[in-house]
VOGU-3710 file (C-alpha; in Angstrom, 3 decimals, decimal comma):
1> mtdekvvvva> 52,479/21,513/-260,852  49,987/18,856/-260,308  51,209/16,955/-263,248  54,541/16,075/-261,078  52,519/14,868/-258,149  50,211/11,819/-257,482  46,662/12,816/-257,893  43,509/10,808/-257,032  39,936/12,052/-257,688  36,857/10,672/-256,047
11> diggtnarfa> 33,001/10,934/-256,331  31,274/9,934/-253,501  27,446/9,485/-253,640  24,769/8,110/-251,008  25,347/4,650/-252,712  28,801/4,362/-254,217  32,424/6,101/-253,626  34,239/5,878/-256,682  38,123/6,606/-256,573  40,632/6,775/-259,346
21> hldgrgqpgp> 44,289/7,906/-260,028  45,027/10,338/-262,745  47,041/9,042/-265,589  49,766/10,976/-267,523  47,342/12,902/-269,669  45,423/13,688/-266,838  42,544/11,515/-266,916  41,007/9,120/-264,502  42,625/5,829/-264,696  40,662/2,639/-263,749
31> lvalatadyp> 37,818/3,166/-261,184  37,384/1,396/-258,122  34,161/1,439/-256,648  33,134/1,161/-252,924  29,971/0,887/-250,896  29,821/4,266/-249,280  27,674/3,049/-246,359  30,673/0,699/-245,363  32,940/3,926/-244,409  32,513/6,661/-241,730
41> gpgkaledyl> 34,006/9,253/-243,855  36,265/9,911/-246,873  39,668/9,215/-245,130  38,719/5,608/-244,312  37,341/5,228/-247,719  40,362/6,635/-249,477  42,966/4,446/-247,543  40,796/1,198/-248,561  40,947/2,382/-252,008  44,766/2,660/-251,873
51> rlsgrsrpqv> 45,096/-0,851/-250,244  42,671/-2,488/-252,768  44,167/-0,916/-255,887  47,649/-1,108/-254,571  48,554/2,567/-255,933  50,623/5,285/-254,569  49,408/7,698/-252,167  48,476/10,811/-253,458  49,954/14,433/-252,724  46,756/15,914/-254,187
61> filalagpvs> 43,211/14,452/-253,590  40,093/16,235/-255,414  36,859/15,036/-253,792  33,368/15,338/-255,286  30,675/14,767/-252,522  27,005/14,531/-252,811  26,288/17,287/-250,221  26,977/20,984/-249,152  30,374/22,157/-249,101  30,389/25,569/-247,030
71> ggeatlsahe> 32,633/27,564/-244,776  35,540/24,579/-244,515  33,057/21,793/-243,670  31,405/19,300/-246,004  28,583/17,145/-245,400  27,499/13,936/-247,232  23,629/14,417/-247,171  22,441/10,671/-247,359  24,806/9,697/-244,675  26,177/11,069/-241,200
81> wrfsikdlkd> 29,454/12,303/-242,708  30,459/15,682/-241,794  34,073/16,857/-241,887  36,296/19,698/-241,593  38,269/19,981/-244,964  41,432/21,210/-243,114  41,197/18,268/-240,802  41,062/15,951/-243,571  44,085/17,459/-245,463  45,955/16,937/-242,183
91> elrldrlevl> 44,658/13,423/-241,589  45,966/12,392/-245,220  48,845/14,434/-245,148  47,790/16,050/-248,555  49,742/18,869/-250,285  46,462/20,122/-251,750  42,892/18,780/-250,934  39,717/20,190/-252,889  36,167/19,278/-252,008  33,274/20,221/-253,930
101> ndfeatalal> 29,755/19,458/-254,529  29,336/16,573/-257,017  27,206/18,556/-259,247  29,667/21,454/-259,364  32,050/18,660/-260,337  29,863/17,505/-262,911  29,293/21,157/-264,310  32,825/21,630/-264,544  33,013/18,271/-266,654  30,204/19,321/-269,346
111> plispeelip> 33,084/21,190/-271,686  35,282/18,085/-271,440  32,188/15,309/-272,300  32,773/13,782/-275,602  29,945/13,706/-278,182  29,951/10,173/-278,182  28,770/10,029/-274,660  25,867/12,174/-274,799  22,149/11,151/-276,411  20,021/13,938/-277,308
121> vgprktpkkg> 16,609/14,349/-275,965  15,042/16,390/-278,673  15,900/17,318/-282,173  19,646/18,761/-281,708  22,114/15,908/-282,326  25,448/17,952/-281,640  26,393/20,410/-278,860  26,401/24,122/-279,560  29,931/25,754/-280,679  30,696/28,767/-278,670
131> rlplavlgpg> 30,889/29,735/-274,845  27,360/29,889/-273,519  25,993/29,100/-270,271  25,416/25,283/-269,521  23,197/23,353/-267,010  23,138/20,243/-265,431  20,730/18,471/-263,453  20,540/14,879/-262,350  18,350/12,419/-260,249  20,147/9,673/-258,306
141> tglgmagllp> 20,054/9,515/-254,528  18,594/13,019/-254,525  18,367/15,731/-257,079  21,504/17,601/-258,002  21,721/20,956/-260,261  24,276/23,289/-260,956  24,994/25,617/-263,786  28,341/26,464/-265,653  28,760/30,225/-267,092  31,737/31,483/-268,998
151> egrgwkvvss> 33,943/33,652/-267,073  36,985/35,267/-268,765  38,974/32,435/-270,235  37,494/29,937/-268,063  33,686/28,770/-266,649  32,413/29,749/-263,193  30,206/27,197/-261,293  27,012/28,163/-260,011  25,633/25,723/-257,380  21,857/25,150/-256,818
161> eggytalapy> 19,440/23,928/-254,259  16,989/23,887/-256,711  15,920/20,273/-255,537  14,037/21,960/-252,870  11,610/24,062/-254,848  8,295/23,425/-255,098  6,801/20,633/-257,862  3,491/21,515/-259,615  1,130/18,988/-261,101  0,507/19,316/-265,040
171> ddrelaawki> -2,913/17,321/-265,561  -5,650/15,721/-263,321  -3,556/12,374/-263,176  -0,546/14,412/-261,692  -2,784/16,331/-259,176  -4,156/13,143/-257,990  -0,815/11,770/-257,120  0,721/15,383/-256,104  -2,192/15,280/-253,437  -1,534/12,012/-252,045
181> lrskhgrvfk> 2,056/13,083/-251,731  1,180/16,198/-249,761  -1,016/14,511/-247,317  1,976/12,274/-246,565  4,792/14,628/-246,595  3,109/18,059/-246,301  5,016/19,790/-249,175  5,888/18,438/-252,714  9,242/19,551/-253,798  11,185/18,527/-256,799
191> elvlsgpglt> 13,455/16,025/-255,101  10,803/14,254/-252,914  9,792/12,617/-256,579  12,946/13,325/-258,984  15,212/11,052/-257,159  15,373/7,388/-256,417  13,405/7,270/-253,693  11,098/9,604/-255,415  10,477/6,990/-257,907  9,023/4,485/-255,084
201> alhealslaa> 6,912/7,460/-253,520  5,355/8,521/-257,002  4,487/4,665/-257,791  2,726/4,262/-254,336  1,119/7,573/-254,900  -0,244/6,855/-258,487  -1,572/3,681/-257,088  -3,402/4,816/-254,371  -4,904/7,663/-257,072  -6,177/4,605/-259,235
211> grepetlspr> -7,764/3,013/-256,002  -4,845/0,018/-256,070  -3,427/-1,166/-253,107  0,064/0,431/-253,407  3,211/-1,947/-253,468  6,454/-0,619/-252,232  8,890/-1,126/-254,944  12,661/-0,425/-255,198  13,764/2,259/-257,900  15,745/-0,591/-259,709
221> rivrlalsge> 12,279/-2,731/-259,810  10,380/0,061/-260,936  12,821/0,368/-263,676  12,981/-2,846/-264,923  9,245/-3,720/-264,814  8,791/-0,329/-266,773  11,531/-1,075/-269,412  10,320/-4,758/-269,950  6,753/-3,903/-270,077  5,496/-6,019/-267,367
231> srpaletvei> 3,739/-3,532/-265,507  1,787/-0,636/-266,838  1,942/1,050/-263,547  5,734/0,946/-263,557  5,744/2,461/-266,929  3,384/5,084/-266,037  5,453/5,933/-263,160  8,669/6,319/-265,099  6,836/8,474/-267,635  5,331/10,645/-265,432
241> fcawlgdaal> 8,744/11,142/-263,587  10,189/12,027/-266,987  7,534/14,509/-267,675  8,113/16,029/-264,110  11,980/16,067/-264,901  11,022/18,061/-268,163  9,418/20,810/-265,894  12,343/20,972/-263,544  15,078/21,063/-266,348  14,623/24,931/-267,295
251> iynarggvyl> 17,406/26,735/-265,041  20,092/29,028/-265,414  18,876/30,343/-269,241  21,702/27,396/-270,379  21,185/28,544/-273,853  24,303/26,336/-274,357  22,135/23,337/-273,514  20,897/21,341/-270,395  22,609/18,103/-269,595  20,793/15,283/-267,798
261> aggivpriie> 23,275/13,110/-265,384  22,780/11,306/-262,221  22,289/7,465/-261,531  18,782/6,935/-263,059  19,042/8,849/-266,266  21,242/5,950/-268,042  18,884/3,530/-266,814  15,517/5,198/-268,285  17,247/6,524/-271,468  14,884/4,366/-273,578
271> ilvksrfrkr> 11,512/5,739/-271,988  13,120/9,307/-271,693  13,676/9,916/-275,185  10,127/8,858/-276,211  8,413/10,686/-273,154  6,930/13,870/-272,746  10,000/15,219/-271,232  10,607/17,372/-274,149  7,294/18,639/-274,502  7,032/19,832/-270,970
281> fedkgwgssv> 10,223/21,272/-271,318  9,175/23,519/-274,046  5,739/24,170/-272,713  6,622/27,285/-270,805  3,974/29,578/-272,026  5,324/32,953/-273,333  8,830/31,649/-273,077  8,231/28,608/-275,047  9,733/30,295/-278,167  13,205/30,699/-276,099
291> vraipvwait> 13,179/27,365/-274,578  12,666/25,498/-277,922  16,278/26,573/-278,980  17,722/25,079/-275,793  19,286/21,417/-276,673  18,888/18,766/-273,975  21,500/15,925/-273,715  21,615/12,728/-271,520  25,166/11,904/-270,450  26,070/8,327/-270,506
301> spvqallgca> 29,439/8,664/-269,278  29,979/7,160/-265,691  32,769/9,483/-264,718  30,911/12,809/-265,317  32,113/14,072/-261,778  35,575/12,698/-261,840  36,155/14,256/-265,280  35,074/17,703/-263,431  37,737/16,810/-260,749  40,478/15,988/-263,315
311> gla> 39,862/19,259/-264,955  40,094/21,176/-261,214  43,114/19,297/-260,622
//
């Protein structure tokens, strides 16, 4: 039914709001990216997208949002967006509106992502065949997680708030930084470190632990310095970030594979594939033999959540 209607898909995060119309093959067309902070809600952002793109108004709108969706209400965690899904549908005069968490949308996209858009983090080069549980997690403005489980002939998305589970240190260097993070924040949870703001917090904590005056750097600046080799502290920050990400990646018994998404992963892939990520991912005590068989890939596609929205449409 939706192939007879105009369909718009959107992926709205803490930084960017990406919109696209679906083409005749049901694929996202040219993207238009807007600054999320410029808008009070998704309705105004959609209107601006339509004005800028000159495209037709949609009858169907599939929206992935970086925040919880429950009980007919949706919230964008990084901004003061909270809205009723029914009210938004009425406001935009839509035949159909679907709102889902952005990592639920990314999970739905996993079977649709081409191998050319995947970089292995570990020994396996190609995705496993067959219908096995999959998982996705990714650091960006926050830390998103979701699982995708086979159900009948389709798939079932399992959402997660695993970013708020505790983060544990592995060695003395991490313990020293962890103690400083705990003294400042009270509780050290995964999203506190494994996110864009987390890179800044981790860099400051490692500096203090080494007896250096902490320098507050943006996540982009830390990544640039780490990649260029200009700053050993920045490189150490990204390397420990990758190691802790490896600890966090074991979720949902995802025997079909774990996928790394989010805005940070593509930028640090050069460091990630050489880091202790895979060692920490596999070092699970008695469970290590099981975990070694689980492949991990980094997703390079910038439209992963939009692909999931398109699949839902």
